[in-house]
N, C-alpha and C positions, 0 to 999 in steps of 0.2 A: 631478490632471488626469483620471485614468482614471474615477473614479466619476462626475464630472459629465459627461464625454464619453459614457460608456455610458448614463447616465440619459437624455440628450437623444437619442442615436442609437437607443436601443431604441424610444422613442416614435415617431420619424420613419421609420426604415428597417426596424425589426424586429430580433429577437435575432440572427439569422444574420449579417446584414451588420454589426451593431455589433461582434460578436466578430471578424469578419474585419478590420474597421478597426483594432481593437486589435492583431491579429496583424501587419498591414501596418506599423503604427507600430513595433512591437517589431522586426520584421525589418529595417526601415530603420535603427533605432538600433543594432542589433547589427552590421549590415554596416558602418556608419560606424565603430563602435568597433573592429572587427576590422581595418580598414584603417589606422586612425590610431594605435592603441596599440602601443607598442614594448615588448618584453620587458625586464625589469629584470635578470634573472639569466640566465646562460648555461644552455643545456639540460643536463639531467642525463645522465650516461653511461648507455648501455643496460645493463639488468640484469634481475633477476627482478622480475616484476610484484608479487608478494607475498613479503616476506622473513619467513619463519617463524622465523628466528633470534632475533627480538625476544621470543619467548615462552619461550626456554630460559634457564635459569640462576636462581640465587637472587636476583639483583638485580632480575629482571623478574617476580617472582611477583605483585607488586601489580598490575602492568599486565595480566598474564594473567588474574587474577581479575576485574579491571575489565571486560575484553573479554568474558569468559565471562558475567558478570552482565548486561552490556548486551545480549548476544545472547539471554539468557534472558528479559529484560524485553521485548525486541522480539518474540520468539516468543509470549510470553504476551499481549501487546497485539494482535498481528495474528491470532492464532488465533481470537479471537472473531469476526473478520470472515469467516473461512473456514468455520466450523462452523455449519450451519443451526440455527436455534432450533426448538423444537417447534411454536410458533405459525406458523412458516413452512411447516410440512409440508403443511397442507391446501392452501395457495396453490400450493405447488410441485407437488402432485399434479394440480392443475387445468392447470397450464402444461406440465408434462413428465410425462404419465401413463405413456408407454411407457418412458422412461428410468428412472423410479423403480421401475417394475415389474421391470425387468431388474436393477436395482441393489440387490437384496434381499440385502445382505451384512452382515457383522458391523459394518463401519464405519458404514453407513447406520443400522443399528439402534441403535448406541450414540450416534451424533452427533445423532439426532433425538429421543432420549429426553429428556424434561424432567428438571429437577433434582428431587432427592428432597424438597426443601423446598416445592415447589409441589404442590398437590393436583391430581390428574388422574384422570379416570374411565377413560381408555384404558389407561394403564400402571399396574400395581400398584407401590406404593412399598414398599420393603423396609427 
């Protein structure tokens, strides 16, 4: 339903109102669901938001290693989105010249340096 609706609405009313129409439909459906759906289970008793006791003990070593590995993979996958590439440096210096001039720190120097496998005339490869 959404793809065909968006395809027709974008042509007739434009991108902004097409997205607003999808939002209004979602808002109506969520409001209807929140009024009509009843809970199946009773509410849990109040307690700690995060129970760190699940990470303690020999029985839970596998789970602890799984959570540590998942966190490491998430950090590895998301860090490439946060660190600027060397090719983005020239574009960033045009857009933010003052900020990059003040941010002449070790983090900026290291994060904008290209990989040693790529050839670069600006940075010497070691």
